[in-house]
Backbone as JSON Lines, residues from 0, in Angstrom:
{"i":0,"aa":"M","n":[1.04,-0.31,-0.21],"ca":[0.01,-0.13,-0.05],"c":[0.83,1.08,0.3]}
{"i":1,"aa":"S","n":[0.4,1.91,-0.69],"ca":[1.26,3.33,-0.7],"c":[0.94,4.76,0.09]}
{"i":2,"aa":"N","n":[1.3,5.34,1.1],"ca":[0.95,6.6,1.43],"c":[0.35,6.93,0.8]}
{"i":3,"aa":"E","n":[0.42,6.95,-0.5],"ca":[-0.75,8.15,-1.38],"c":[-2.56,7.61,-0.58]}
{"i":4,"aa":"E","n":[-2.32,6.49,-1.08],"ca":[-4.02,5.68,-0.15],"c":[-4.43,5.44,1.35]}
{"i":5,"aa":"L","n":[-3.35,5.85,2.05],"ca":[-3.64,5.88,3.15],"c":[-4.07,7.36,3.9]}
{"i":6,"aa":"V","n":[-5.05,6.7,4.9],"ca":[-5.61,8.02,5.03],"c":[-5.93,8.22,6.82]}
{"i":7,"aa":"I","n":[-5.26,9.27,7.59],"ca":[-4.84,9.06,9.29],"c":[-6.37,9.73,10.08]}
{"i":8,"aa":"K","n":[-7.16,9.53,10.46],"ca":[-8.37,9.9,10.83],"c":[-8.73,9.45,12.61]}
{"i":9,"aa":"F","n":[-9.61,10.24,12.73],"ca":[-10.45,9.77,14.27],"c":[-11.43,9.02,13.82]}
{"i":10,"aa":"I","n":[-11.64,7.83,14.3],"ca":[-12.12,6.96,14.43],"c":[-13.76,7.07,15.17]}
{"i":11,"aa":"S","n":[-14.22,6.78,13.34],"ca":[-16.4,7.14,14.3],"c":[-16.39,6.02,14.42]}
{"i":12,"aa":"Q","n":[-17.44,5.67,15.33],"ca":[-18.59,4.65,15.73],"c":[-18.43,4.22,14.65]}
{"i":13,"aa":"R","n":[-19.13,4.08,13.06],"ca":[-19.71,3.18,12.4],"c":[-18.28,3.13,12.44]}
{"i":14,"aa":"N","n":[-17.17,3.35,11.56],"ca":[-15.68,2.69,11.62],"c":[-15.22,1.23,12.69]}
{"i":15,"aa":"L","n":[-15.33,1.77,13.43],"ca":[-15.57,0.55,15.06],"c":[-16.04,-0.81,14.25]}
{"i":16,"aa":"T","n":[-17.1,-0.68,13.84],"ca":[-18.61,-1.05,13.69],"c":[-18.18,-2.03,12.31]}
{"i":17,"aa":"N","n":[-17.94,-0.94,11.29],"ca":[-17.14,-1.78,10.14],"c":[-15.55,-2.59,10.42]}
{"i":18,"aa":"N","n":[-14.63,-2.3,11.28],"ca":[-14.04,-2.66,11.2],"c":[-13.08,-3.46,12.37]}
{"i":19,"aa":"K","n":[-14.85,-4.37,13.69],"ca":[-14.45,-4.92,14.16],"c":[-13.77,-6.26,14.03]}
{"i":20,"aa":"T","n":[-13.86,-6.91,13.23],"ca":[-12.34,-7.6,13.03],"c":[-11.4,-7.27,12.81]}
{"i":21,"aa":"N","n":[-11.12,-6.23,11.8],"ca":[-9.64,-6.13,11.95],"c":[-9.32,-5.06,12.7]}
{"i":22,"aa":"I","n":[-9.95,-4.12,13.54],"ca":[-9.59,-4.01,15.05],"c":[-9.0,-5.26,15.96]}
{"i":23,"aa":"I","n":[-9.69,-5.75,16.54],"ca":[-9.45,-7.04,17.39],"c":[-8.31,-7.9,16.85]}
{"i":24,"aa":"E","n":[-8.1,-8.13,15.67],"ca":[-6.85,-9.09,15.32],"c":[-5.32,-7.73,15.15]}
{"i":25,"aa":"L","n":[-6.15,-6.52,15.13],"ca":[-5.45,-5.92,16.15],"c":[-5.08,-6.18,17.44]}
{"i":26,"aa":"L","n":[-5.76,-6.39,18.31],"ca":[-4.82,-5.45,19.52],"c":[-5.0,-6.49,20.14]}
{"i":27,"aa":"K","n":[-4.95,-8.23,19.31],"ca":[-4.9,-9.26,20.11],"c":[-3.13,-9.32,19.52]}
{"i":28,"aa":"D","n":[-2.72,-8.76,18.31],"ca":[-1.53,-8.29,17.45],"c":[-0.41,-7.65,18.92]}
{"i":29,"aa":"N","n":[-1.17,-6.54,18.99],"ca":[-0.27,-6.01,20.24],"c":[-0.38,-6.46,21.52]}
{"i":30,"aa":"Y","n":[-1.59,-7.16,21.95],"ca":[-1.3,-7.62,23.01],"c":[-0.11,-8.83,23.35]}
{"i":31,"aa":"R","n":[-0.17,-9.61,22.26],"ca":[0.61,-11.08,21.73],"c":[2.27,-9.73,22.11]}
{"i":32,"aa":"L","n":[2.48,-8.87,21.87],"ca":[3.81,-8.69,21.28],"c":[4.54,-7.73,22.58]}
{"i":33,"aa":"N","n":[3.4,-7.64,23.39],"ca":[3.61,-7.06,24.95],"c":[3.38,-7.81,25.78]}
{"i":34,"aa":"F","n":[3.02,-8.77,25.62],"ca":[2.25,-9.61,27.01],"c":[2.45,-12.1,26.51]}
{"i":35,"aa":"P","n":[3.83,-11.93,26.48],"ca":[3.34,-12.87,25.59],"c":[3.49,-13.92,26.51]}
{"i":36,"aa":"N","n":[2.95,-13.9,27.1],"ca":[3.24,-15.17,28.28],"c":[1.39,-14.88,28.65]}
{"i":37,"aa":"I","n":[0.72,-14.31,28.18],"ca":[-1.0,-14.3,28.35],"c":[-1.29,-15.94,27.29]}
{"i":38,"aa":"D","n":[-2.22,-16.27,28.22],"ca":[-2.82,-17.02,26.93],"c":[-4.98,-16.52,27.63]}
{"i":39,"aa":"D","n":[-5.2,-16.78,26.1],"ca":[-6.97,-15.92,25.5],"c":[-6.88,-15.33,25.04]}
{"i":40,"aa":"L","n":[-6.13,-15.31,23.63],"ca":[-5.74,-13.49,23.66],"c":[-6.46,-13.04,22.54]}
{"i":41,"aa":"E","n":[-7.77,-13.86,22.06],"ca":[-9.17,-13.84,22.07],"c":[-9.78,-12.71,22.77]}
{"i":42,"aa":"N","n":[-10.18,-13.4,23.75],"ca":[-10.97,-12.71,24.59],"c":[-10.33,-11.5,26.07]}
{"i":43,"aa":"Y","n":[-9.38,-11.3,25.62],"ca":[-8.2,-9.8,25.73],"c":[-8.62,-9.35,25.38]}
{"i":44,"aa":"A","n":[-8.43,-9.21,23.56],"ca":[-8.47,-8.46,22.8],"c":[-10.19,-7.67,22.27]}
{"i":45,"aa":"S","n":[-10.84,-9.07,22.38],"ca":[-12.56,-8.93,22.46],"c":[-12.62,-7.93,23.38]}
{"i":46,"aa":"N","n":[-12.57,-8.07,24.64],"ca":[-13.03,-7.11,25.87],"c":[-12.76,-6.27,25.62]}
{"i":47,"aa":"G","n":[-11.23,-6.12,24.51],"ca":[-10.64,-4.72,24.9],"c":[-11.46,-4.16,23.71]}
{"i":48,"aa":"Y","n":[-12.16,-4.96,22.39],"ca":[-13.29,-3.88,21.34],"c":[-13.83,-3.34,22.03]}
{"i":49,"aa":"D","n":[-14.91,-4.09,23.14],"ca":[-15.71,-3.37,24.23],"c":[-15.82,-2.49,24.5]}
{"i":50,"aa":"D","n":[-14.04,-2.47,25.47],"ca":[-14.31,-0.88,25.87],"c":[-14.51,-0.01,24.98]}
{"i":51,"aa":"M","n":[-13.23,-0.13,24.34],"ca":[-13.01,0.75,22.93],"c":[-15.07,1.45,22.16]}
{"i":52,"aa":"V","n":[-15.51,0.24,21.98],"ca":[-16.93,1.1,21.68],"c":[-17.84,1.4,22.56]}
{"i":53,"aa":"R","n":[-16.99,1.47,24.24],"ca":[-17.67,1.1,24.98],"c":[-17.23,2.9,25.65]}
{"i":54,"aa":"F","n":[-16.28,3.43,25.57],"ca":[-15.13,4.37,25.41],"c":[-15.29,5.53,24.25]}
{"i":55,"aa":"N","n":[-16.11,5.07,23.93],"ca":[-16.07,6.24,22.75],"c":[-17.51,6.58,22.24]}
{"i":56,"aa":"N","n":[-18.14,5.76,22.22],"ca":[-19.26,6.17,23.35],"c":[-20.02,7.2,23.84]}
{"i":57,"aa":"D","n":[-18.92,6.96,25.6],"ca":[-19.0,8.34,26.77],"c":[-17.9,8.52,26.09]}
{"i":58,"aa":"N","n":[-17.88,10.07,25.14],"ca":[-16.18,9.76,24.49],"c":[-15.19,10.57,25.39]}
{"i":59,"aa":"S","n":[-14.56,9.3,25.82],"ca":[-13.78,9.14,26.72],"c":[-12.33,9.14,26.58]}
{"i":60,"aa":"A","n":[-12.07,8.26,24.95],"ca":[-11.29,7.62,23.96],"c":[-10.91,8.7,23.52]}
{"i":61,"aa":"I","n":[-10.36,8.84,22.66],"ca":[-10.04,9.45,21.37],"c":[-8.95,8.32,20.63]}
{"i":62,"aa":"L","n":[-9.43,8.69,19.67],"ca":[-9.38,6.97,18.9],"c":[-8.8,7.51,17.26]}
{"i":63,"aa":"I","n":[-7.42,7.08,17.32],"ca":[-6.93,7.57,15.89],"c":[-6.74,6.41,15.16]}
{"i":64,"aa":"G","n":[-7.09,6.28,13.56],"ca":[-7.32,5.21,12.25],"c":[-6.05,5.89,11.32]}
{"i":65,"aa":"A","n":[-6.21,4.67,10.98],"ca":[-4.82,4.36,9.84],"c":[-5.81,3.47,9.28]}
{"i":66,"aa":"F","n":[-6.47,4.12,8.31],"ca":[-7.25,3.61,6.8],"c":[-6.33,2.86,5.45]}
{"i":67,"aa":"D","n":[-6.67,2.19,5.61],"ca":[-6.63,2.34,3.42],"c":[-7.03,2.46,2.51]}
{"i":68,"aa":"G","n":[-7.65,2.46,0.93],"ca":[-8.48,3.06,0.58],"c":[-9.77,1.92,0.55]}
{"i":69,"aa":"E","n":[-9.44,1.12,1.69],"ca":[-11.03,0.07,1.54],"c":[-12.04,0.55,2.12]}
{"i":70,"aa":"D","n":[-11.03,2.19,3.46],"ca":[-11.86,2.17,4.92],"c":[-11.61,1.52,6.01]}
{"i":71,"aa":"I","n":[-10.44,0.42,5.74],"ca":[-10.19,-0.91,6.24],"c":[-9.08,-0.42,6.8]}
{"i":72,"aa":"V","n":[-9.23,-0.54,8.91],"ca":[-8.45,-0.24,9.88],"c":[-6.91,-0.87,9.49]}
{"i":73,"aa":"V","n":[-5.77,-0.6,8.98],"ca":[-5.1,-0.67,9.1],"c":[-3.75,-0.73,10.55]}
{"i":74,"aa":"G","n":[-4.15,0.13,11.65],"ca":[-3.13,0.77,12.44],"c":[-4.08,1.31,13.18]}
{"i":75,"aa":"L","n":[-4.16,1.25,14.55],"ca":[-4.48,2.34,15.52],"c":[-3.62,3.03,16.87]}
{"i":76,"aa":"L","n":[-4.76,4.25,17.37],"ca":[-3.89,5.08,18.84],"c":[-5.16,4.95,19.26]}
{"i":77,"aa":"W","n":[-4.45,4.51,20.72],"ca":[-6.23,4.49,21.45],"c":[-5.69,5.36,22.49]}
{"i":78,"aa":"A","n":[-6.28,6.27,23.29],"ca":[-6.1,6.82,24.05],"c":[-6.9,8.43,25.04]}
{"i":79,"aa":"Y","n":[-6.28,7.93,26.04],"ca":[-7.52,9.39,26.57],"c":[-6.93,10.45,27.34]}
{"i":80,"aa":"K","n":[-7.46,11.31,28.34],"ca":[-6.91,12.23,28.71],"c":[-7.14,11.6,30.27]}
{"i":81,"aa":"R","n":[-5.81,12.49,30.76],"ca":[-5.99,11.63,32.38],"c":[-5.66,13.22,33.19]}
{"i":82,"aa":"V","n":[-5.32,13.12,34.19],"ca":[-4.83,14.33,35.29],"c":[-4.57,13.97,36.0]}
{"i":83,"aa":"I","n":[-3.15,14.08,35.97],"ca":[-2.21,13.81,37.05],"c":[-1.09,14.92,38.06]}
{"i":84,"aa":"F","n":[-1.32,15.46,39.36],"ca":[-0.93,16.21,39.67],"c":[-1.89,17.83,39.34]}
{"i":85,"aa":"K","n":[-3.24,18.15,38.69],"ca":[-3.71,18.91,38.23],"c":[-3.45,18.92,36.99]}
{"i":86,"aa":"E","n":[-2.62,18.4,36.28],"ca":[-1.76,18.87,34.48],"c":[-2.41,17.41,33.77]}
{"i":87,"aa":"V","n":[-3.69,18.31,32.94],"ca":[-4.31,17.25,31.62],"c":[-3.18,17.26,31.32]}
{"i":88,"aa":"R","n":[-2.84,15.52,30.87],"ca":[-2.2,14.55,29.81],"c":[-3.11,13.88,28.74]}
{"i":89,"aa":"L","n":[-2.17,13.22,27.8],"ca":[-2.75,12.49,27.1],"c":[-2.33,11.52,27.65]}
{"i":90,"aa":"H","n":[-2.54,9.84,27.63],"ca":[-1.86,8.21,28.33],"c":[-2.56,7.56,27.12]}
{"i":91,"aa":"I","n":[-1.5,7.08,25.77],"ca":[-1.32,6.27,25.47],"c":[-1.7,4.45,25.41]}
{"i":92,"aa":"G","n":[-3.02,4.21,25.31],"ca":[-3.59,3.29,25.89],"c":[-2.64,2.25,25.13]}
{"i":93,"aa":"H","n":[-2.88,2.11,23.49],"ca":[-2.63,1.17,22.63],"c":[-2.55,2.12,20.95]}
{"i":94,"aa":"I","n":[-0.81,1.47,20.69],"ca":[-0.78,1.67,19.47],"c":[-0.24,1.28,18.94]}
{"i":95,"aa":"V","n":[-0.71,0.59,17.44],"ca":[-0.56,-1.09,16.55],"c":[-1.45,-0.41,15.64]}
{"i":96,"aa":"V","n":[-0.33,-1.35,14.47],"ca":[-0.27,-1.01,12.79],"c":[0.32,-3.03,12.69]}
{"i":97,"aa":"S","n":[-0.74,-3.13,11.3],"ca":[-1.3,-4.04,10.94],"c":[1.06,-4.39,10.96]}
{"i":98,"aa":"S","n":[1.03,-5.92,10.36],"ca":[2.11,-6.99,11.69],"c":[2.65,-6.31,9.7]}
{"i":99,"aa":"K","n":[2.04,-6.3,8.32],"ca":[2.84,-6.48,6.96],"c":[2.97,-4.93,7.0]}
{"i":100,"aa":"L","n":[2.11,-4.48,7.69],"ca":[3.25,-2.92,7.73],"c":[3.9,-1.98,8.85]}
{"i":101,"aa":"R","n":[3.89,-2.57,8.94],"ca":[5.31,-2.29,9.7],"c":[6.65,-1.15,9.71]}
{"i":102,"aa":"S","n":[6.95,-0.91,10.14],"ca":[8.4,0.51,9.18],"c":[8.06,1.22,8.05]}
{"i":103,"aa":"S","n":[6.5,1.55,7.77],"ca":[6.05,1.93,6.82],"c":[5.76,3.89,7.48]}
{"i":104,"aa":"G","n":[5.68,3.85,8.19],"ca":[5.95,5.21,9.15],"c":[4.13,5.47,9.8]}
{"i":105,"aa":"I","n":[3.64,4.17,9.44],"ca":[2.42,4.63,9.7],"c":[1.66,5.08,11.61]}
{"i":106,"aa":"G","n":[3.01,4.16,11.93],"ca":[2.89,5.08,13.78],"c":[2.98,6.06,13.57]}
{"i":107,"aa":"S","n":[4.32,6.72,12.2],"ca":[4.92,7.82,12.95],"c":[3.5,8.83,12.42]}
{"i":108,"aa":"K","n":[2.95,8.77,11.52],"ca":[1.47,9.93,11.11],"c":[0.91,9.26,12.34]}
{"i":109,"aa":"L","n":[0.2,8.21,12.67],"ca":[-0.8,8.48,14.33],"c":[-0.22,8.83,15.39]}
{"i":110,"aa":"L","n":[0.8,9.13,15.52],"ca":[1.84,9.4,16.56],"c":[1.18,11.2,16.27]}
{"i":111,"aa":"E","n":[2.06,11.9,15.01],"ca":[1.57,12.89,14.92],"c":[0.49,13.4,14.85]}
{"i":112,"aa":"Q","n":[-0.24,12.81,14.4],"ca":[-2.33,12.98,14.59],"c":[-2.65,12.81,16.26]}
{"i":113,"aa":"L","n":[-1.87,12.11,17.35],"ca":[-2.3,12.76,17.74],"c":[-1.88,13.85,19.19]}
{"i":114,"aa":"E","n":[-0.14,14.16,18.49],"ca":[0.49,15.04,19.25],"c":[-0.05,16.34,18.96]}
{"i":115,"aa":"N","n":[-0.69,16.19,18.09],"ca":[-1.69,18.2,16.76],"c":[-2.68,17.74,17.26]}
{"i":116,"aa":"F","n":[-3.21,16.88,18.49],"ca":[-4.88,17.2,19.04],"c":[-4.52,17.3,20.41]}
{"i":117,"aa":"A","n":[-3.32,16.92,20.11],"ca":[-2.87,17.73,22.13],"c":[-3.0,18.64,22.28]}
{"i":118,"aa":"K","n":[-1.87,18.98,20.85],"ca":[-1.62,20.92,20.87],"c":[-3.67,21.64,20.55]}
{"i":119,"aa":"N","n":[-3.97,21.14,19.52],"ca":[-5.43,21.9,20.12],"c":[-6.27,21.59,20.76]}
{"i":120,"aa":"E","n":[-5.84,20.98,22.13],"ca":[-6.34,21.02,23.35],"c":[-5.21,21.27,24.61]}
{"i":121,"aa":"S","n":[-4.55,21.91,24.22],"ca":[-3.16,22.58,24.58],"c":[-2.49,21.88,26.46]}
{"i":122,"aa":"I","n":[-2.71,20.46,25.9],"ca":[-2.26,19.27,26.25],"c":[-1.17,19.5,26.27]}
{"i":123,"aa":"N","n":[-0.21,19.25,26.56],"ca":[1.47,19.83,26.71],"c":[1.92,18.18,27.36]}
{"i":124,"aa":"K","n":[1.36,16.91,27.73],"ca":[2.29,15.83,28.08],"c":[1.89,14.71,27.3]}
{"i":125,"aa":"I","n":[2.23,13.44,26.51],"ca":[1.85,12.79,26.48],"c":[2.9,11.29,26.69]}
{"i":126,"aa":"E","n":[1.36,9.84,27.67],"ca":[2.63,9.16,27.97],"c":[1.86,8.85,27.33]}
{"i":127,"aa":"L","n":[2.61,7.48,27.54],"ca":[2.53,5.8,27.54],"c":[3.25,4.22,28.67]}
{"i":128,"aa":"M","n":[3.16,3.75,28.54],"ca":[3.24,2.24,29.19],"c":[4.57,1.55,27.84]}
{"i":129,"aa":"A","n":[5.61,0.82,28.23],"ca":[5.36,0.44,26.93],"c":[6.15,-1.01,27.24]}
{"i":130,"aa":"S","n":[6.34,-2.39,26.79],"ca":[6.97,-3.18,27.13],"c":[9.18,-3.23,27.21]}
{"i":131,"aa":"I","n":[9.21,-3.93,28.32],"ca":[11.23,-2.98,28.09],"c":[11.81,-3.67,26.77]}
{"i":132,"aa":"D","n":[11.23,-4.6,27.21],"ca":[11.75,-5.95,26.27],"c":[11.2,-6.31,24.09]}
{"i":133,"aa":"N","n":[10.96,-5.19,24.67],"ca":[9.97,-4.72,23.05],"c":[11.17,-3.81,22.3]}
{"i":134,"aa":"E","n":[12.39,-4.36,21.59],"ca":[13.17,-2.72,21.55],"c":[12.39,-2.18,20.46]}
{"i":135,"aa":"N","n":[11.98,-2.59,19.37],"ca":[11.52,-1.93,18.83],"c":[10.53,-1.05,18.6]}
{"i":136,"aa":"T","n":[9.64,-0.92,19.68],"ca":[8.82,0.17,20.16],"c":[9.18,1.05,21.08]}
{"i":137,"aa":"M","n":[10.75,0.65,22.75],"ca":[12.11,1.16,22.87],"c":[12.47,2.8,21.97]}
{"i":138,"aa":"K","n":[12.79,1.54,20.57],"ca":[13.66,2.36,19.27],"c":[12.34,4.06,18.84]}
{"i":139,"aa":"F","n":[11.36,3.62,18.44],"ca":[10.83,3.85,18.09],"c":[10.04,5.78,19.09]}
{"i":140,"aa":"Y","n":[9.8,5.32,20.2],"ca":[9.74,5.86,21.17],"c":[10.84,6.83,21.09]}
{"i":141,"aa":"N","n":[11.91,6.89,22.3],"ca":[13.34,7.66,21.69],"c":[13.21,8.09,20.9]}
{"i":142,"aa":"K","n":[13.04,7.39,19.11],"ca":[13.29,8.92,17.66],"c":[12.48,9.6,17.72]}
{"i":143,"aa":"K","n":[11.0,9.68,18.92],"ca":[9.96,10.35,18.67],"c":[10.16,11.5,19.45]}
{"i":144,"aa":"G","n":[10.57,11.6,20.41],"ca":[11.38,12.45,21.48],"c":[10.72,12.21,22.69]}
{"i":145,"aa":"Y","n":[10.37,10.95,22.82],"ca":[9.76,10.36,24.5],"c":[10.7,9.44,24.95]}
{"i":146,"aa":"S","n":[11.01,9.74,26.42],"ca":[11.59,9.64,27.3],"c":[11.15,8.87,28.19]}
{"i":147,"aa":"I","n":[12.66,7.38,28.73],"ca":[11.85,6.97,30.32],"c":[11.67,8.04,31.91]}
{"i":148,"aa":"V","n":[10.64,7.35,32.16],"ca":[10.43,8.47,33.28],"c":[10.41,7.98,34.52]}
{"i":149,"aa":"R","n":[9.03,6.87,34.72],"ca":[9.6,5.78,36.22],"c":[9.42,4.75,34.75]}
{"i":150,"aa":"V","n":[9.5,3.72,36.04],"ca":[9.34,2.3,35.52],"c":[8.55,1.88,36.25]}
{"i":151,"aa":"Q","n":[8.37,0.94,36.0],"ca":[6.95,-0.22,36.97],"c":[7.8,-1.77,37.02]}
{"i":152,"aa":"L","n":[8.23,-1.86,38.56],"ca":[8.29,-3.07,38.63],"c":[7.52,-3.93,38.91]}
{"i":153,"aa":"E","n":[7.62,-5.83,38.82],"ca":[6.83,-6.31,39.47],"c":[7.32,-7.9,40.25]}
{"i":154,"aa":"K","n":[6.73,-8.35,40.52],"ca":[7.9,-9.56,41.67],"c":[5.94,-10.59,41.94]}
{"i":155,"aa":"E","n":[6.59,-11.21,40.79],"ca":[5.18,-12.99,41.33],"c":[5.2,-13.27,42.39]}
{"i":156,"aa":"I","n":[4.26,-13.44,43.2],"ca":[4.23,-13.78,44.95],"c":[2.97,-14.97,44.4]}
{"i":157,"aa":"G","n":[2.67,-15.15,43.99],"ca":[2.16,-16.62,44.13],"c":[1.61,-17.33,42.7]}
{"i":158,"aa":"E","n":[0.89,-18.3,42.29],"ca":[0.59,-18.57,41.04],"c":[-0.68,-17.59,40.92]}
{"i":159,"aa":"I","n":[-0.98,-17.27,39.63],"ca":[-1.22,-15.79,38.66],"c":[-3.16,-16.91,38.69]}
{"i":160,"aa":"T","n":[-4.34,-16.03,38.94],"ca":[-5.39,-16.27,38.95],"c":[-6.19,-15.77,38.16]}
{"i":161,"aa":"N","n":[-6.57,-16.34,37.44],"ca":[-8.07,-15.88,36.12],"c":[-8.79,-15.42,36.65]}
{"i":162,"aa":"V","n":[-9.11,-13.69,37.02],"ca":[-10.08,-12.6,37.56],"c":[-11.4,-13.35,37.22]}
{"i":163,"aa":"N","n":[-11.53,-13.2,35.42],"ca":[-12.71,-14.02,35.1],"c":[-12.81,-15.1,35.27]}
{"i":164,"aa":"G","n":[-11.98,-16.32,35.46],"ca":[-12.78,-17.68,35.8],"c":[-12.03,-17.83,35.0]}
């Protein structure tokens, strides 16, 4: 696909409905990359899609998509506003591009659209969490001017229990 065929735009409710299967596949791929030890990716991705729809309906989600010439989502960015110490920020929950199209500039265009949105909303900070083992992701964000500010530490203290049964 050429970049001329690519359209970056906010994802509408109609886009969500028409691209449900593609979005779930993108979310599964994102979970696979960032949480390699998780089973039942289909369930997590389906629940993620349902959350995306719900948060889009209540206008708390910022959803930006990369669409091919046939209005099919080939990449997406999901962010939301949050307040930390009286400062409004954007938090990126997901940014994922179809594996066939990675390293083609789509992620950069999605991020650029979010940064433009932030400027228009007078928001001065964008944050996200990334798996430190995902070297490509870390390089991508470093190239875009993002820096490591905090580190999340974890310790397994027992057997994993599935909350959903």
